[in-house]
C-alpha positions as CSV (number, residue, x, y, z in Angstrom):
1,M,-28.4,8.0,-24.4
2,T,-26.8,4.7,-22.9
3,D,-26.4,4.6,-19.2
4,I,-23.2,4.4,-16.9
5,A,-22.4,1.9,-14.3
6,T,-21.8,4.2,-10.8
7,P,-18.8,2.0,-9.7
8,Q,-18.8,0.8,-6.1
9,L,-15.9,-0.7,-3.6
10,Q,-16.0,-4.3,-2.1
11,V,-13.3,-5.2,0.4
12,V,-11.3,-8.1,-1.0
13,T,-8.8,-8.1,1.8
14,D,-6.6,-5.5,5.0
15,L,-3.3,-6.2,4.7
16,I,-0.9,-5.5,7.3
17,A,2.6,-5.3,6.7
18,D,5.9,-5.1,8.9
19,V,8.3,-2.6,7.8
20,T,12.1,-2.3,9.3
21,Q,13.7,1.3,9.7
22,P,13.8,3.8,6.7
23,I,17.3,3.6,4.3
24,D,16.8,7.6,4.4
25,I,18.7,8.3,1.0
26,G,17.9,12.2,0.9
27,D,17.2,15.4,-1.0
28,I,17.4,14.3,-4.6
29,P,15.5,17.1,-8.1
30,Q,12.3,15.5,-7.3
31,G,12.3,15.1,-2.6
32,R,13.1,13.4,-0.3
33,R,14.4,9.1,-1.2
34,R,13.2,7.5,1.1
35,I,13.2,2.7,1.2
36,I,11.0,1.2,3.7
37,P,11.9,-2.4,3.8
38,I,9.3,-4.9,4.3
39,S,10.2,-7.9,6.8
40,G,6.7,-9.4,6.2
41,G,2.8,-9.2,6.9
42,T,-0.4,-11.0,7.4
43,V,-3.1,-10.7,4.3
44,K,-6.6,-11.2,5.9
45,G,-10.1,-10.6,4.1
46,P,-13.3,-12.1,2.5
47,R,-11.6,-12.6,-0.7
48,L,-7.2,-12.8,0.1
49,N,-6.0,-14.5,2.8
50,G,-2.3,-15.4,3.3
51,R,0.8,-14.0,4.2
52,M,3.7,-11.4,3.1
53,L,7.3,-12.4,1.7
54,P,10.1,-10.6,3.6
55,G,11.5,-9.1,0.1
56,G,9.2,-5.8,-0.7
57,A,9.8,-2.3,0.1
58,D,8.0,0.9,-0.4
59,F,9.4,3.9,-2.5
60,Q,9.5,6.4,-1.5
61,V,9.8,10.3,-2.6
62,W,9.2,13.4,0.2
63,R,8.0,16.4,-1.5
64,S,8.4,20.1,-1.1
65,D,4.5,20.7,-1.0
66,G,4.0,17.9,1.6
67,C,3.1,14.9,0.0
68,T,4.6,11.5,-0.4
69,E,4.2,9.5,-3.1
70,I,4.6,5.2,-2.6
71,H,5.4,3.5,-4.5
72,A,6.1,-0.3,-2.7
73,R,6.6,-3.8,-4.2
74,Y,5.8,-6.3,-2.7
75,V,4.9,-11.0,-2.6
76,I,1.9,-11.9,-0.9
77,E,1.5,-15.9,-0.7
78,T,-1.6,-16.9,-0.6
79,D,-2.6,-19.3,1.9
80,T,-2.8,-22.0,-0.7
81,G,0.7,-21.2,-1.4
82,K,0.1,-19.4,-4.8
83,L,2.3,-16.4,-5.6
84,I,0.5,-12.5,-6.1
85,Y,3.1,-9.7,-7.2
86,V,1.7,-5.9,-6.5
87,E,3.1,-2.6,-7.3
88,N,0.7,0.3,-5.1
89,T,1.1,3.2,-5.8
90,G,-0.2,6.2,-4.0
91,L,-0.2,9.1,-2.7
92,R,0.0,10.4,1.7
93,H,-0.3,13.6,2.7
94,G,-1.8,15.0,6.0
95,P,-0.8,17.9,8.4
96,P,2.0,19.3,8.5
97,E,3.0,18.6,12.0
98,A,1.3,15.0,11.9
99,M,3.9,14.2,8.0
100,Q,6.2,15.2,10.2
101,R,5.8,12.3,12.9
102,L,5.2,9.9,10.4
103,A,8.6,10.9,8.9
104,Q,10.5,10.4,12.7
105,G,8.8,7.4,12.9
106,L,5.8,8.3,16.0
107,P,2.4,7.7,16.4
108,V,0.4,9.6,14.1
109,D,-4.4,9.9,13.8
110,P,-4.7,7.8,11.1
111,A,-7.7,9.8,10.2
112,L,-5.5,12.9,10.2
113,I,-3.5,11.2,6.7
114,Y,-4.7,11.3,3.7
115,F,-3.4,7.7,2.3
116,R,-5.0,6.7,-0.9
117,T,-3.3,4.0,-3.4
118,V,-4.5,1.8,-6.2
119,A,-2.5,-1.6,-6.9
120,K,-2.0,-3.3,-10.0
121,L,-1.1,-7.6,-8.9
122,E,-0.1,-9.8,-11.4
123,T,-0.5,-13.5,-10.6
124,A,0.5,-16.8,-12.8
125,A,-2.5,-18.9,-10.6
126,P,-5.8,-19.2,-12.5
127,E,-8.2,-19.4,-9.9
128,F,-6.3,-15.7,-8.8
129,A,-6.5,-14.9,-12.3
130,W,-9.3,-11.6,-11.6
131,L,-7.2,-10.0,-9.1
132,T,-5.3,-8.9,-12.8
133,R,-8.5,-7.8,-14.4
134,G,-10.1,-5.6,-12.2
135,I,-9.1,-2.0,-10.3
136,F,-8.5,-2.2,-7.0
137,L,-8.0,1.7,-4.4
138,C,-7.1,1.3,-1.0
139,S,-7.0,3.4,1.9
140,G,-3.9,3.2,4.6
141,A,-2.7,3.6,7.8
142,R,1.0,4.4,8.2
143,F,1.9,3.4,11.7
144,P,5.7,3.2,13.6
145,D,6.0,-1.0,12.9
146,R,4.0,-1.6,10.2
147,V,1.2,-0.4,7.6
148,V,-2.0,-1.2,7.5
149,I,-3.8,-1.3,3.5
150,R,-7.6,-1.6,2.9
151,Y,-8.1,-3.9,-0.8
152,F,-10.7,-2.2,-2.1
153,E,-12.0,-3.7,-6.0
154,V,-13.9,-1.6,-7.8
155,K,-16.6,-3.2,-9.0
């Protein structure tokens, strides 16, 4: 029998996305559609540093079962001026009272909320090509004016 590697997680960076007022599209067959515009932000960590460019957004569906489907798209500009396109998809859920507070833009203890995503990254910069060949799991926290996401590379 061949040994199978046990995946390990290595911290890549912490991303702080500044967000503006949600755009509430309303109820659709899958749930309530909301778009959360991203106005900028910072990227700082042991392997990736830079800033988030304005213009990205998180396209959410708040499902009837209390779970939020997350699909964010945004661009990171590294501290060396290289661009990285990101699609970050996942789920967020927690106790109904906590989810209601999030929907109202009120503070919620991040420990109450399950917020996990998988990020896919694309870049033309050779020095960041490693981002296009790995799997990146993220753990996040939502605050009234920002979202904090820690990126881990699966090793």
